[in-house]
N, C-alpha and C positions, 0 to 999 in steps of 0.2 A: 138880689139878683138871681134869676133862675139859672139852674145848672144847664150847661150845654150838653146835648146828647148827639154828637156828630161822629160819623165814621169816615175812614179813609176809603179809597176805591177798592181796596182788598178786604174790607169788612172790619178792620181793626179800629179801635177807638182812637180818635184824634187826641193829641196831647191836650190835657185840660178837660177832656170829656169823660163821662162815665156812664155805664149802664145801670149803676147803682149809686146815685149821688148821695143818698142818705147813709150809705155805709151799711155794714153788717148789723142786723138788729142785736140789741143787748139781750143776754140771757136773763131770764127771771131770777131774782134773788134766791128763791126757794131752792134752785138747783145747786147752789153753793153748799147747802147742807143735805138736802134730800138725795142728791146724786150719789155722793159717797156712801150714804146710809143704804140706799137701794142696792148698790154694788155689793156691800158687805152682806146684805140680806140674801141676795141671789147666790153668792158663794156659799153661805151657810146652808141654804136650801139644797144646793147641788151636792154638798158634802154630807147631808143628813140622809141616812139609809132609810128613814121613814118616808121620804119623798118618793113619789112614783118614779120608776126608772125612766119613762119617756120624758117626764118633766126635767129630771136631772140631766138627761142627754141634751134636751133642747136648750137648757140654760148653758151647758158647756159649749154647745155649738155656737150660741149667740155670743158668748164671751170670746170665743176664738175668732169669730168674724169681726167683732169690735176691735180686737187687737191686731189681727193679721189681714183682715179684709176677706171678702167672699172669694171662693175659688173661681177661676175663669171657666166659662162654659163654652164649649165648641158648638158651632152650628154648621150643619152640612146642608147646602142648598144648591140648586141649579137655577140659573136665571139668564134671561136674554134682555139686554137693555139697548135701546136705541133712542137717540135724540137728547142725550145729555145725562146729567147726574140724577140718581134716584136715591131718595132717603127712605129707609125702612125703620119703623119704630115698633118694638115689641113691648106690650104691657101685660101685666097679670102674672099669675103664678106659672113657673116653669112646668110643673106637673100637669097643668091644664093644657099647655101647648104640646106636651109629649103624647097626649091621647091620640 
């Protein structure tokens, strides 16, 4: 029997319906061993004084973002909207948008 994909009037999923009827995809088996090994390798590289300073800093930044999340970024803008809701989506690197 096919899964129902129905929504209520306010956009929520109706009881018994789902936007992802197959569920979350399973992680590949290799991640069970490779993931922890990669983490230990990155920490060792970060702590090795022979590793380039920029790479050490990048690894540290990435590890912090994985643990604590990326910091919020403020956007300052002026806009006039008429005729309803407007959705804006920014894609790409923040450095490129800052130019």
